[in-house]
PDB file of N, CA, C and O in Angstrom:
ATOM      1  N   MET A   1      12.222   3.679   9.295  1.00  0.00           N
ATOM      2  CA  MET A   1      11.761   2.617   8.754  1.00  0.00           C
ATOM      3  C   MET A   1      11.117   1.533   9.652  1.00  0.00           C
ATOM      4  O   MET A   1      11.393   1.716  10.838  1.00  0.00           O
ATOM      5  N   HIS A   2      10.500   0.681   9.464  1.00  0.00           N
ATOM      6  CA  HIS A   2      10.165  -0.378  10.468  1.00  0.00           C
ATOM      7  C   HIS A   2       9.991  -1.781   9.773  1.00  0.00           C
ATOM      8  O   HIS A   2       9.937  -1.992   8.562  1.00  0.00           O
ATOM      9  N   SER A   3       9.920  -2.642  10.740  1.00  0.00           N
ATOM     10  CA  SER A   3       9.634  -4.080  10.125  1.00  0.00           C
ATOM     11  C   SER A   3       8.250  -4.517  10.389  1.00  0.00           C
ATOM     12  O   SER A   3       7.475  -4.024  11.209  1.00  0.00           O
ATOM     13  N   HIS A   4       8.017  -5.622   9.497  1.00  0.00           N
ATOM     14  CA  HIS A   4       6.530  -6.044  10.226  1.00  0.00           C
ATOM     15  C   HIS A   4       6.947  -7.516   9.200  1.00  0.00           C
ATOM     16  O   HIS A   4       7.901  -7.788   8.471  1.00  0.00           O
ATOM     17  N   ASP A   5       5.520  -8.330   9.654  1.00  0.00           N
ATOM     18  CA  ASP A   5       5.734  -9.695   9.209  1.00  0.00           C
ATOM     19  C   ASP A   5       4.689  -9.666   8.223  1.00  0.00           C
ATOM     20  O   ASP A   5       3.692  -8.972   8.423  1.00  0.00           O
ATOM     21  N   HIS A   6       4.806 -10.294   7.264  1.00  0.00           N
ATOM     22  CA  HIS A   6       3.610 -10.388   5.748  1.00  0.00           C
ATOM     23  C   HIS A   6       3.016 -12.170   6.043  1.00  0.00           C
ATOM     24  O   HIS A   6       3.540 -13.188   5.591  1.00  0.00           O
ATOM     25  N   SER A   7       2.048 -12.094   6.745  1.00  0.00           N
ATOM     26  CA  SER A   7       1.720 -13.632   7.220  1.00  0.00           C
ATOM     27  C   SER A   7       0.467 -13.956   6.197  1.00  0.00           C
ATOM     28  O   SER A   7      -0.574 -13.347   6.442  1.00  0.00           O
ATOM     29  N   HIS A   8       0.471 -14.726   5.239  1.00  0.00           N
ATOM     30  CA  HIS A   8      -0.614 -15.027   4.502  1.00  0.00           C
ATOM     31  C   HIS A   8      -1.182 -16.445   4.658  1.00  0.00           C
ATOM     32  O   HIS A   8      -0.503 -17.369   5.107  1.00  0.00           O
ATOM     33  N   ALA A   9      -2.387 -16.568   4.288  1.00  0.00           N
ATOM     34  CA  ALA A   9      -3.374 -17.628   4.674  1.00  0.00           C
ATOM     35  C   ALA A   9      -3.612 -18.293   3.423  1.00  0.00           C
ATOM     36  O   ALA A   9      -4.747 -18.683   3.147  1.00  0.00           O
ATOM     37  N   HIS A  10      -2.513 -18.481   2.535  1.00  0.00           N
ATOM     38  CA  HIS A  10      -2.931 -19.449   1.520  1.00  0.00           C
ATOM     39  C   HIS A  10      -3.589 -20.811   1.418  1.00  0.00           C
ATOM     40  O   HIS A  10      -3.048 -21.786   1.941  1.00  0.00           O
ATOM     41  N   GLY A  11      -4.539 -20.897   0.877  1.00  0.00           N
ATOM     42  CA  GLY A  11      -5.316 -22.096   0.997  1.00  0.00           C
ATOM     43  C   GLY A  11      -6.389 -22.116   2.263  1.00  0.00           C
ATOM     44  O   GLY A  11      -6.965 -23.170   2.534  1.00  0.00           O
ATOM     45  N   GLN A  12      -6.595 -21.096   2.907  1.00  0.00           N
ATOM     46  CA  GLN A  12      -7.308 -20.818   4.185  1.00  0.00           C
ATOM     47  C   GLN A  12      -8.534 -20.489   3.766  1.00  0.00           C
ATOM     48  O   GLN A  12      -8.654 -20.198   2.576  1.00  0.00           O
ATOM     49  N   GLU A  13      -9.723 -20.460   4.648  1.00  0.00           N
ATOM     50  CA  GLU A  13     -10.589 -19.854   4.074  1.00  0.00           C
ATOM     51  C   GLU A  13     -10.594 -18.392   5.119  1.00  0.00           C
ATOM     52  O   GLU A  13     -10.324 -18.462   6.318  1.00  0.00           O
ATOM     53  N   VAL A  14     -10.945 -17.115   4.423  1.00  0.00           N
ATOM     54  CA  VAL A  14     -11.027 -15.880   5.088  1.00  0.00           C
ATOM     55  C   VAL A  14     -12.108 -15.662   5.067  1.00  0.00           C
ATOM     56  O   VAL A  14     -12.789 -16.061   4.122  1.00  0.00           O
ATOM     57  N   SER A  15     -12.775 -14.790   6.337  1.00  0.00           N
ATOM     58  CA  SER A  15     -14.113 -14.563   6.320  1.00  0.00           C
ATOM     59  C   SER A  15     -14.065 -13.148   5.571  1.00  0.00           C
ATOM     60  O   SER A  15     -13.075 -12.471   5.294  1.00  0.00           O
ATOM     61  N   PRO A  16     -15.311 -12.917   5.343  1.00  0.00           N
ATOM     62  CA  PRO A  16     -15.562 -11.193   4.771  1.00  0.00           C
ATOM     63  C   PRO A  16     -14.847 -10.504   5.255  1.00  0.00           C
ATOM     64  O   PRO A  16     -13.990  -9.931   4.582  1.00  0.00           O
ATOM     65  N   GLU A  17     -14.964 -10.318   6.662  1.00  0.00           N
ATOM     66  CA  GLU A  17     -14.712  -9.197   7.899  1.00  0.00           C
ATOM     67  C   GLU A  17     -13.299  -9.122   7.478  1.00  0.00           C
ATOM     68  O   GLU A  17     -12.730  -8.156   6.968  1.00  0.00           O
ATOM     69  N   GLU A  18     -12.874 -10.147   7.732  1.00  0.00           N
ATOM     70  CA  GLU A  18     -11.282 -10.418   7.817  1.00  0.00           C
ATOM     71  C   GLU A  18     -10.434  -9.978   6.403  1.00  0.00           C
ATOM     72  O   GLU A  18      -9.291  -9.528   6.330  1.00  0.00           O
ATOM     73  N   ARG A  19     -11.456 -10.285   5.245  1.00  0.00           N
ATOM     74  CA  ARG A  19     -10.741 -10.181   3.968  1.00  0.00           C
ATOM     75  C   ARG A  19     -10.561  -8.211   3.841  1.00  0.00           C
ATOM     76  O   ARG A  19      -9.548  -7.581   3.536  1.00  0.00           O
ATOM     77  N   LEU A  20     -12.062  -7.631   4.233  1.00  0.00           N
ATOM     78  CA  LEU A  20     -12.212  -6.270   4.666  1.00  0.00           C
ATOM     79  C   LEU A  20     -11.159  -5.512   5.402  1.00  0.00           C
ATOM     80  O   LEU A  20     -10.448  -4.614   4.952  1.00  0.00           O
ATOM     81  N   ALA A  21     -11.172  -6.025   6.632  1.00  0.00           N
ATOM     82  CA  ALA A  21     -10.012  -5.605   7.305  1.00  0.00           C
ATOM     83  C   ALA A  21      -8.399  -5.887   6.898  1.00  0.00           C
ATOM     84  O   ALA A  21      -7.529  -5.264   7.507  1.00  0.00           O
ATOM     85  N   LEU A  22      -8.127  -6.610   6.110  1.00  0.00           N
ATOM     86  CA  LEU A  22      -6.969  -6.818   5.474  1.00  0.00           C
ATOM     87  C   LEU A  22      -6.921  -5.905   4.582  1.00  0.00           C
ATOM     88  O   LEU A  22      -6.094  -5.042   4.878  1.00  0.00           O
ATOM     89  N   LEU A  23      -7.530  -5.697   3.474  1.00  0.00           N
ATOM     90  CA  LEU A  23      -7.784  -4.552   2.373  1.00  0.00           C
ATOM     91  C   LEU A  23      -7.487  -3.165   3.188  1.00  0.00           C
ATOM     92  O   LEU A  23      -6.557  -2.400   2.935  1.00  0.00           O
ATOM     93  N   LYS A  24      -8.239  -3.035   3.981  1.00  0.00           N
ATOM     94  CA  LYS A  24      -8.078  -1.445   4.603  1.00  0.00           C
ATOM     95  C   LYS A  24      -7.074  -1.480   5.546  1.00  0.00           C
ATOM     96  O   LYS A  24      -6.998  -0.327   5.970  1.00  0.00           O
ATOM     97  N   TYR A  25      -6.251  -2.180   6.114  1.00  0.00           N
ATOM     98  CA  TYR A  25      -4.952  -2.330   6.739  1.00  0.00           C
ATOM     99  C   TYR A  25      -4.034  -1.945   5.458  1.00  0.00           C
ATOM    100  O   TYR A  25      -3.316  -0.946   5.432  1.00  0.00           O
ATOM    101  N   MET A  26      -4.153  -2.834   4.452  1.00  0.00           N
ATOM    102  CA  MET A  26      -3.204  -2.423   3.369  1.00  0.00           C
ATOM    103  C   MET A  26      -3.019  -1.018   2.489  1.00  0.00           C
ATOM    104  O   MET A  26      -2.049  -0.586   1.866  1.00  0.00           O
ATOM    105  N   VAL A  27      -4.355  -0.491   2.702  1.00  0.00           N
ATOM    106  CA  VAL A  27      -4.322   0.692   2.172  1.00  0.00           C
ATOM    107  C   VAL A  27      -3.536   1.611   2.881  1.00  0.00           C
ATOM    108  O   VAL A  27      -2.793   2.408   2.308  1.00  0.00           O
ATOM    109  N   GLN A  28      -3.648   1.549   3.980  1.00  0.00           N
ATOM    110  CA  GLN A  28      -2.982   2.314   5.363  1.00  0.00           C
ATOM    111  C   GLN A  28      -1.433   2.340   4.958  1.00  0.00           C
ATOM    112  O   GLN A  28      -0.672   3.220   4.555  1.00  0.00           O
ATOM    113  N   HIS A  29      -1.287   0.692   5.307  1.00  0.00           N
ATOM    114  CA  HIS A  29      -0.051   0.372   5.232  1.00  0.00           C
ATOM    115  C   HIS A  29       1.009   1.158   3.932  1.00  0.00           C
ATOM    116  O   HIS A  29       2.146   1.628   3.930  1.00  0.00           O
ATOM    117  N   ASN A  30      -0.105   0.981   2.879  1.00  0.00           N
ATOM    118  CA  ASN A  30       0.770   0.959   1.379  1.00  0.00           C
ATOM    119  C   ASN A  30       1.233   2.554   1.697  1.00  0.00           C
ATOM    120  O   ASN A  30       2.405   2.929   1.667  1.00  0.00           O
ATOM    121  N   ALA A  31       0.114   3.385   1.997  1.00  0.00           N
ATOM    122  CA  ALA A  31       0.155   4.794   2.178  1.00  0.00           C
ATOM    123  C   ALA A  31       1.433   5.386   2.976  1.00  0.00           C
ATOM    124  O   ALA A  31       2.179   6.320   2.681  1.00  0.00           O
ATOM    125  N   HIS A  32       1.424   4.427   4.199  1.00  0.00           N
ATOM    126  CA  HIS A  32       2.722   4.686   4.832  1.00  0.00           C
ATOM    127  C   HIS A  32       3.998   4.654   4.482  1.00  0.00           C
ATOM    128  O   HIS A  32       4.884   5.373   4.944  1.00  0.00           O
ATOM    129  N   HIS A  33       4.146   3.538   3.384  1.00  0.00           N
ATOM    130  CA  HIS A  33       5.742   3.496   2.778  1.00  0.00           C
ATOM    131  C   HIS A  33       5.364   4.316   1.694  1.00  0.00           C
ATOM    132  O   HIS A  33       6.420   4.729   1.214  1.00  0.00           O
ATOM    133  N   ALA A  34       4.378   4.782   1.039  1.00  0.00           N
ATOM    134  CA  ALA A  34       4.634   6.249   0.304  1.00  0.00           C
ATOM    135  C   ALA A  34       4.999   7.497   0.717  1.00  0.00           C
ATOM    136  O   ALA A  34       5.422   8.330  -0.085  1.00  0.00           O
ATOM    137  N   GLU A  35       4.862   7.751   2.078  1.00  0.00           N
ATOM    138  CA  GLU A  35       5.001   8.906   2.857  1.00  0.00           C
ATOM    139  C   GLU A  35       6.545   8.470   3.026  1.00  0.00           C
ATOM    140  O   GLU A  35       7.378   9.343   2.779  1.00  0.00           O
ATOM    141  N   GLU A  36       6.871   7.561   3.309  1.00  0.00           N
ATOM    142  CA  GLU A  36       8.380   7.510   3.839  1.00  0.00           C
ATOM    143  C   GLU A  36       9.405   7.609   2.728  1.00  0.00           C
ATOM    144  O   GLU A  36      10.577   7.961   2.868  1.00  0.00           O
ATOM    145  N   LEU A  37       8.620   7.142   1.266  1.00  0.00           N
ATOM    146  CA  LEU A  37       9.523   7.253   0.431  1.00  0.00           C
ATOM    147  C   LEU A  37       9.572   8.572  -0.466  1.00  0.00           C
ATOM    148  O   LEU A  37      10.541   8.977  -1.109  1.00  0.00           O
ATOM    149  N   HIS A  38       8.333   9.138  -0.364  1.00  0.00           N
ATOM    150  CA  HIS A  38       8.598  10.774  -0.658  1.00  0.00           C
ATOM    151  C   HIS A  38       9.295  11.444   0.072  1.00  0.00           C
ATOM    152  O   HIS A  38      10.003  12.275  -0.496  1.00  0.00           O
ATOM    153  N   GLU A  39       9.370  11.356   1.541  1.00  0.00           N
ATOM    154  CA  GLU A  39      10.593  12.241   2.405  1.00  0.00           C
ATOM    155  C   GLU A  39      11.628  11.794   1.722  1.00  0.00           C
ATOM    156  O   GLU A  39      12.125  12.711   1.067  1.00  0.00           O
ATOM    157  N   LEU A  40      12.245  10.649   1.571  1.00  0.00           N
ATOM    158  CA  LEU A  40      13.574  10.251   1.125  1.00  0.00           C
ATOM    159  C   LEU A  40      13.754  10.969  -0.064  1.00  0.00           C
ATOM    160  O   LEU A  40      14.714  11.731  -0.169  1.00  0.00           O
ATOM    161  N   ALA A  41      12.858  10.803  -1.074  1.00  0.00           N
ATOM    162  CA  ALA A  41      13.024  11.539  -2.399  1.00  0.00           C
ATOM    163  C   ALA A  41      13.419  13.033  -2.363  1.00  0.00           C
ATOM    164  O   ALA A  41      14.035  13.488  -3.326  1.00  0.00           O
ATOM    165  N   HIS A  42      13.092  13.858  -1.273  1.00  0.00           N
ATOM    166  CA  HIS A  42      13.375  15.095  -0.746  1.00  0.00           C
ATOM    167  C   HIS A  42      14.514  15.013  -0.693  1.00  0.00           C
ATOM    168  O   HIS A  42      15.089  16.054  -1.011  1.00  0.00           O
ATOM    169  N   THR A  43      15.418  13.826  -0.294  1.00  0.00           N
ATOM    170  CA  THR A  43      16.960  14.152   0.390  1.00  0.00           C
ATOM    171  C   THR A  43      17.675  13.674  -0.850  1.00  0.00           C
ATOM    172  O   THR A  43      18.877  13.484  -0.658  1.00  0.00           O
ATOM    173  N   LEU A  44      17.279  13.450  -1.973  1.00  0.00           N
ATOM    174  CA  LEU A  44      17.873  13.066  -3.084  1.00  0.00           C
ATOM    175  C   LEU A  44      17.580  14.328  -4.445  1.00  0.00           C
ATOM    176  O   LEU A  44      16.666  15.151  -4.464  1.00  0.00           O
ATOM    177  N   ASP A  45      18.772  14.117  -5.592  1.00  0.00           N
ATOM    178  CA  ASP A  45      18.339  14.891  -6.508  1.00  0.00           C
ATOM    179  C   ASP A  45      18.695  14.206  -7.457  1.00  0.00           C
ATOM    180  O   ASP A  45      19.466  13.256  -7.322  1.00  0.00           O
ATOM    181  N   GLY A  46      18.025  14.699  -8.954  1.00  0.00           N
ATOM    182  CA  GLY A  46      18.194  13.739 -10.222  1.00  0.00           C
ATOM    183  C   GLY A  46      17.421  12.603  -9.986  1.00  0.00           C
ATOM    184  O   GLY A  46      16.537  12.332  -9.174  1.00  0.00           O
ATOM    185  N   GLU A  47      18.084  11.883 -11.083  1.00  0.00           N
ATOM    186  CA  GLU A  47      17.174  10.766 -11.351  1.00  0.00           C
ATOM    187  C   GLU A  47      16.570   9.712 -10.563  1.00  0.00           C
ATOM    188  O   GLU A  47      15.591   9.027 -10.857  1.00  0.00           O
ATOM    189  N   PRO A  48      17.562   9.664  -9.121  1.00  0.00           N
ATOM    190  CA  PRO A  48      17.094   8.646  -8.126  1.00  0.00           C
ATOM    191  C   PRO A  48      15.785   9.466  -7.532  1.00  0.00           C
ATOM    192  O   PRO A  48      14.831   8.804  -7.125  1.00  0.00           O
ATOM    193  N   ALA A  49      15.750  10.690  -7.492  1.00  0.00           N
ATOM    194  CA  ALA A  49      14.706  11.281  -6.655  1.00  0.00           C
ATOM    195  C   ALA A  49      13.491  11.134  -7.701  1.00  0.00           C
ATOM    196  O   ALA A  49      12.348  10.987  -7.270  1.00  0.00           O
ATOM    197  N   GLU A  50      13.704  11.168  -8.819  1.00  0.00           N
ATOM    198  CA  GLU A  50      12.837  11.109  -9.891  1.00  0.00           C
ATOM    199  C   GLU A  50      11.732   9.787  -9.920  1.00  0.00           C
ATOM    200  O   GLU A  50      10.516   9.660 -10.063  1.00  0.00           O
ATOM    201  N   PHE A  51      13.060   8.768  -9.667  1.00  0.00           N
ATOM    202  CA  PHE A  51      12.492   7.502  -9.735  1.00  0.00           C
ATOM    203  C   PHE A  51      11.507   6.912  -8.670  1.00  0.00           C
ATOM    204  O   PHE A  51      10.566   6.131  -8.810  1.00  0.00           O
ATOM    205  N   LEU A  52      12.153   7.691  -7.272  1.00  0.00           N
ATOM    206  CA  LEU A  52      11.089   7.634  -6.079  1.00  0.00           C
ATOM    207  C   LEU A  52       9.971   8.588  -6.242  1.00  0.00           C
ATOM    208  O   LEU A  52       8.851   8.103  -6.081  1.00  0.00           O
ATOM    209  N   HIS A  53      10.010   9.251  -6.392  1.00  0.00           N
ATOM    210  CA  HIS A  53       8.553  10.194  -6.779  1.00  0.00           C
ATOM    211  C   HIS A  53       7.555   9.200  -7.777  1.00  0.00           C
ATOM    212  O   HIS A  53       6.350   9.085  -7.551  1.00  0.00           O
ATOM    213  N   ASN A  54       8.103   8.650  -8.676  1.00  0.00           N
ATOM    214  CA  ASN A  54       7.276   7.775  -9.437  1.00  0.00           C
ATOM    215  C   ASN A  54       6.949   6.747  -8.929  1.00  0.00           C
ATOM    216  O   ASN A  54       5.837   6.291  -9.194  1.00  0.00           O
ATOM    217  N   ALA A  55       7.897   6.011  -7.967  1.00  0.00           N
ATOM    218  CA  ALA A  55       7.192   4.803  -7.365  1.00  0.00           C
ATOM    219  C   ALA A  55       6.152   5.403  -6.342  1.00  0.00           C
ATOM    220  O   ALA A  55       5.335   4.564  -5.963  1.00  0.00           O
ATOM    221  N   VAL A  56       5.999   6.635  -5.821  1.00  0.00           N
ATOM    222  CA  VAL A  56       5.052   6.907  -4.783  1.00  0.00           C
ATOM    223  C   VAL A  56       4.007   7.013  -5.657  1.00  0.00           C
ATOM    224  O   VAL A  56       3.035   6.311  -5.376  1.00  0.00           O
ATOM    225  N   LYS A  57       3.935   7.664  -6.597  1.00  0.00           N
ATOM    226  CA  LYS A  57       2.764   7.711  -7.864  1.00  0.00           C
ATOM    227  C   LYS A  57       2.258   6.326  -7.810  1.00  0.00           C
ATOM    228  O   LYS A  57       1.043   6.191  -7.671  1.00  0.00           O
ATOM    229  N   ASP A  58       3.070   5.181  -7.906  1.00  0.00           N
ATOM    230  CA  ASP A  58       2.450   4.009  -8.266  1.00  0.00           C
ATOM    231  C   ASP A  58       1.740   3.243  -7.117  1.00  0.00           C
ATOM    232  O   ASP A  58       0.690   2.599  -7.117  1.00  0.00           O
ATOM    233  N   ILE A  59       2.595   3.500  -6.189  1.00  0.00           N
ATOM    234  CA  ILE A  59       1.893   3.130  -4.873  1.00  0.00           C
ATOM    235  C   ILE A  59       0.336   3.624  -4.662  1.00  0.00           C
ATOM    236  O   ILE A  59      -0.641   2.994  -4.258  1.00  0.00           O
ATOM    237  N   GLU A  60       0.454   4.785  -5.026  1.00  0.00           N
ATOM    238  CA  GLU A  60      -0.582   5.714  -4.872  1.00  0.00           C
ATOM    239  C   GLU A  60      -1.789   5.422  -5.887  1.00  0.00           C
ATOM    240  O   GLU A  60      -2.974   5.684  -5.678  1.00  0.00           O
ATOM    241  N   GLU A  61      -1.380   4.976  -6.741  1.00  0.00           N
ATOM    242  CA  GLU A  61      -2.508   4.467  -7.988  1.00  0.00           C
ATOM    243  C   GLU A  61      -2.843   2.894  -7.407  1.00  0.00           C
ATOM    244  O   GLU A  61      -4.039   2.621  -7.299  1.00  0.00           O
ATOM    245  N   SER A  62      -2.000   2.006  -7.084  1.00  0.00           N
ATOM    246  CA  SER A  62      -2.253   0.648  -6.365  1.00  0.00           C
ATOM    247  C   SER A  62      -3.325   0.489  -5.671  1.00  0.00           C
ATOM    248  O   SER A  62      -4.213  -0.357  -5.767  1.00  0.00           O
ATOM    249  N   ASN A  63      -3.055   2.191  -4.282  1.00  0.00           N
ATOM    250  CA  ASN A  63      -4.054   1.909  -3.663  1.00  0.00           C
ATOM    251  C   ASN A  63      -5.211   2.357  -4.024  1.00  0.00           C
ATOM    252  O   ASN A  63      -6.095   2.208  -3.179  1.00  0.00           O
ATOM    253  N   LYS A  64      -5.551   2.937  -5.151  1.00  0.00           N
ATOM    254  CA  LYS A  64      -6.792   3.345  -5.924  1.00  0.00           C
ATOM    255  C   LYS A  64      -7.588   2.304  -6.159  1.00  0.00           C
ATOM    256  O   LYS A  64      -8.810   2.285  -6.016  1.00  0.00           O
ATOM    257  N   LYS A  65      -6.655   1.133  -6.649  1.00  0.00           N
ATOM    258  CA  LYS A  65      -7.394  -0.145  -6.998  1.00  0.00           C
ATOM    259  C   LYS A  65      -7.726  -0.784  -5.808  1.00  0.00           C
ATOM    260  O   LYS A  65      -8.888  -1.188  -5.778  1.00  0.00           O
ATOM    261  N   ILE A  66      -6.933  -1.035  -4.644  1.00  0.00           N
ATOM    262  CA  ILE A  66      -7.377  -1.717  -3.488  1.00  0.00           C
ATOM    263  C   ILE A  66      -8.927  -1.081  -3.382  1.00  0.00           C
ATOM    264  O   ILE A  66      -9.991  -1.670  -3.570  1.00  0.00           O
ATOM    265  N   GLU A  67      -8.700   0.286  -3.026  1.00  0.00           N
ATOM    266  CA  GLU A  67     -10.219   0.926  -2.600  1.00  0.00           C
ATOM    267  C   GLU A  67     -11.144   0.946  -3.424  1.00  0.00           C
ATOM    268  O   GLU A  67     -12.279   1.335  -3.148  1.00  0.00           O
ATOM    269  N   ALA A  68     -10.779   0.530  -4.544  1.00  0.00           N
ATOM    270  CA  ALA A  68     -12.113   0.153  -5.689  1.00  0.00           C
ATOM    271  C   ALA A  68     -12.463  -1.084  -5.353  1.00  0.00           C
ATOM    272  O   ALA A  68     -13.665  -1.344  -5.292  1.00  0.00           O
ATOM    273  N   ALA A  69     -11.668  -1.907  -5.122  1.00  0.00           N
ATOM    274  CA  ALA A  69     -11.839  -3.458  -4.911  1.00  0.00           C
ATOM    275  C   ALA A  69     -12.763  -3.447  -3.309  1.00  0.00           C
ATOM    276  O   ALA A  69     -13.740  -4.144  -3.035  1.00  0.00           O
ATOM    277  N   LEU A  70     -12.157  -2.545  -2.534  1.00  0.00           N
ATOM    278  CA  LEU A  70     -13.142  -2.419  -1.198  1.00  0.00           C
ATOM    279  C   LEU A  70     -14.552  -2.001  -1.139  1.00  0.00           C
ATOM    280  O   LEU A  70     -15.445  -2.492  -0.447  1.00  0.00           O
ATOM    281  N   LYS A  71     -14.624  -0.917  -2.057  1.00  0.00           N
ATOM    282  CA  LYS A  71     -15.988  -0.954  -2.194  1.00  0.00           C
ATOM    283  C   LYS A  71     -16.585  -1.311  -2.871  1.00  0.00           C
ATOM    284  O   LYS A  71     -17.638  -0.680  -2.962  1.00  0.00           O
ATOM    285  N   LEU A  72     -16.466  -2.225  -3.596  1.00  0.00           N
ATOM    286  CA  LEU A  72     -17.569  -3.231  -4.551  1.00  0.00           C
ATOM    287  C   LEU A  72     -17.503  -4.237  -3.236  1.00  0.00           C
ATOM    288  O   LEU A  72     -18.632  -4.479  -2.808  1.00  0.00           O
ATOM    289  N   LEU A  73     -16.473  -4.853  -2.528  1.00  0.00           N
ATOM    290  CA  LEU A  73     -16.993  -5.677  -1.505  1.00  0.00           C
ATOM    291  C   LEU A  73     -17.628  -5.224  -0.437  1.00  0.00           C
ATOM    292  O   LEU A  73     -18.180  -6.100   0.229  1.00  0.00           O
ATOM    293  N   GLU A  74     -17.744  -3.951   0.004  1.00  0.00           N
ATOM    294  CA  GLU A  74     -18.496  -3.626   0.888  1.00  0.00           C
ATOM    295  C   GLU A  74     -19.921  -3.448   0.759  1.00  0.00           C
ATOM    296  O   GLU A  74     -20.757  -3.441   1.663  1.00  0.00           O
ATOM    297  N   GLU A  75     -20.134  -3.270  -0.804  1.00  0.00           N
ATOM    298  CA  GLU A  75     -21.727  -3.032  -1.497  1.00  0.00           C
ATOM    299  C   GLU A  75     -22.635  -4.507  -1.428  1.00  0.00           C
ATOM    300  O   GLU A  75     -23.785  -4.545  -1.867  1.00  0.00           O
TER     301      GLU A  75
END
């Protein structure tokens, strides 16, 4: 696992380029966490493994929504 800082610019103006870069980063970041959870799920049995596999599916679904927003912003 890794540590990371989540800084946010609430109330500050963010350029369109910065917005796109952040969203692209988040898709990759989320995918990395999904991979970590998937690997961890394979070390477990039963209900805990099932919950983690479902969490991976949720992250993947969230990434699809972020990617859809990205596509609209890039148009």
